[in-house]
C-alpha positions in Angstrom: 7.3 -50.7 -8.6 3.5 -51.1 -9.1 3.8 -54.8 -9.5 6.1 -55.2 -6.4 3.5 -53.2 -4.4 0.7 -55.4 -5.6 2.6 -58.5 -4.5 3.4 -56.9 -1.1 7.2 -57.0 -1.8 9.9 -54.4 -1.8 11.2 -53.5 -5.3 14.5 -55.2 -4.6 12.8 -58.4 -3.4 10.5 -58.4 -6.4 13.4 -57.9 -8.8 15.4 -60.7 -7.1 12.5 -63.1 -7.5 12.0 -62.1 -11.2 15.8 -62.6 -11.9 15.6 -66.1 -10.2 12.4 -66.8 -12.3 10.4 -67.4 -9.1 6.7 -66.7 -9.3 5.2 -63.7 -7.6 1.6 -63.5 -6.6 -0.5 -60.4 -6.2 -1.9 -60.0 -2.7 -5.6 -59.4 -2.3 -6.8 -56.2 -0.8 -9.0 -56.2 2.3 -11.9 -55.2 0.0 -11.2 -58.1 -2.4 -11.1 -60.6 0.5 -14.4 -59.3 1.8 -16.0 -59.6 -1.7 -14.7 -63.2 -2.0 -16.1 -64.1 1.4 -19.4 -62.5 0.5 -19.6 -64.5 -2.8 -18.8 -67.7 -1.0 -21.6 -67.0 1.4 -24.0 -66.3 -1.4 -23.1 -69.5 -3.2 -23.8 -71.5 -0.1 -27.1 -69.7 0.5 -28.3 -70.3 -3.1 -27.5 -74.0 -2.8 -29.5 -74.1 0.4 -32.5 -72.3 -1.2 -32.3 -74.7 -4.1 -32.4 -77.7 -1.8 -35.5 -76.2 0.0 -37.5 -75.9 -3.3 -36.3 -79.1 -5.0 -39.6 -81.0 -4.7 -42.0 -78.1 -4.8 -40.6 -76.3 -7.8 -38.0 -78.0 -10.0 -37.8 -75.0 -12.4 -37.0 -72.7 -9.5 -34.5 -75.1 -8.1 -32.7 -75.2 -11.5 -32.5 -71.4 -11.7 -31.2 -71.2 -8.1 -28.6 -73.9 -8.8 -27.6 -72.1 -12.0 -27.1 -68.9 -10.0 -25.0 -70.8 -7.4 -22.9 -72.3 -10.3 -22.3 -68.9 -11.8 -21.1 -67.5 -8.4 -18.8 -70.5 -8.0 -17.3 -69.8 -11.5 -16.6 -66.2 -10.4 -15.0 -67.5 -7.2 -12.7 -69.8 -9.2 -11.5 -66.9 -11.4 -11.1 -64.7 -8.3 -8.8 -67.3 -6.8 -6.6 -67.6 -9.9 
């Protein structure tokens, strides 16, 4: 019942799909969607900041790009 609820399906629909070996995907909550959107925005902002400092401080640019890369990795796992 809990898995059906996470997928936004009735229990009977969930069981039919399982019996037919169809994949079911958990639905994201409103809070999870909001967090995903926030992380995407942070990723873009860190990339922009890195571009601004590219010539003045290569070390800072590297740190900012690394942060953006870490955020992007979290976004990839979030979407799985």
